[in-house]
C-alpha positions in Angstrom: 0.0 0.0 0.0 1.6 3.1 -1.3 0.1 5.7 1.2 1.8 4.3 4.3 5.0 2.8 2.6 8.5 3.3 3.7 9.2 5.1 0.5 6.3 7.6 0.8 6.3 11.1 2.2 5.6 10.4 5.9 7.1 7.0 6.8 10.5 7.4 4.9 11.5 10.9 6.4 10.2 9.6 9.9 12.4 6.5 9.7 15.4 8.6 8.7 14.8 11.0 11.5 14.4 8.2 14.1 17.7 6.5 12.7 19.4 9.9 13.6 17.7 10.1 16.9 15.6 13.0 15.9 12.0 13.9 17.0 9.3 12.4 14.7 6.1 13.6 16.4 5.0 15.9 13.6 5.3 13.3 11.0 3.6 10.7 13.2 0.7 13.1 13.7 0.5 13.1 9.9 0.6 9.3 9.8 -2.2 9.1 12.4 -4.4 11.3 10.2 -3.5 9.1 7.2 -4.5 6.1 9.1 -8.0 7.7 9.8 -8.7 8.5 6.1 -11.7 6.7 5.2 -13.1 7.5 1.8 -14.9 4.7 0.0 -14.1 5.9 -3.4 -10.4 5.6 -2.7 -9.3 1.8 -3.1 -6.2 2.3 -0.9 -8.2 3.8 1.8 -10.7 1.0 1.6 -7.8 -1.6 1.8 -6.2 0.3 4.7 -9.5 0.5 6.8 -9.9 -3.4 6.0 -6.6 -4.0 7.5 -7.2 -1.9 10.6 -10.6 -3.5 11.1 -8.9 -6.9 11.1 -6.5 -5.7 13.9 -9.7 -4.3 15.8 -11.4 -7.6 15.3 -8.4 -9.6 16.6 -7.8 -11.6 13.5 -4.5 -10.0 12.9 -1.8 -8.8 15.2 -1.0 -5.0 15.2 2.8 -5.5 14.8 2.4 -7.5 11.8 0.1 -4.8 10.2 2.4 -2.0 11.0 5.3 -3.8 9.2 3.2 -4.9 6.3 1.8 -1.4 5.7 5.0 0.6 6.4 7.9 -1.7 5.8 9.2 -0.9 9.2 10.5 -3.9 11.2 10.0 -4.2 14.9 13.9 -3.8 15.4 13.8 -0.3 13.8 14.0 2.8 16.1 10.8 4.2 14.7 8.7 1.0 15.2 7.5 1.6 18.8 6.4 5.2 18.1 4.8 4.0 14.9 2.8 1.2 16.7 1.7 3.6 19.3 0.5 5.9 16.4 -1.5 2.9 15.1 -3.0 2.3 18.4 -4.2 5.8 18.7 -5.8 5.8 15.2 -7.6 2.5 16.2 -9.0 4.0 19.4 
């Protein structure tokens, strides 16, 4: 999914900043807004909301979805903050 991928405008720069130990809160706020984007006419938004619904429903674990959507592995310095961002978006 392009909108939330490692090579897109939010995750990529956030990953680079996290690797340098720099703050990423502004970019993660944008990611949270992206995760809440729910427009039925947008196929990527529909797919994203479907994956998030699977997490809410318990059929998929959140860490797996974070990695699948963003390309960020659990060992990356951004992962914990990114996972927290997903949790806030799901609340």
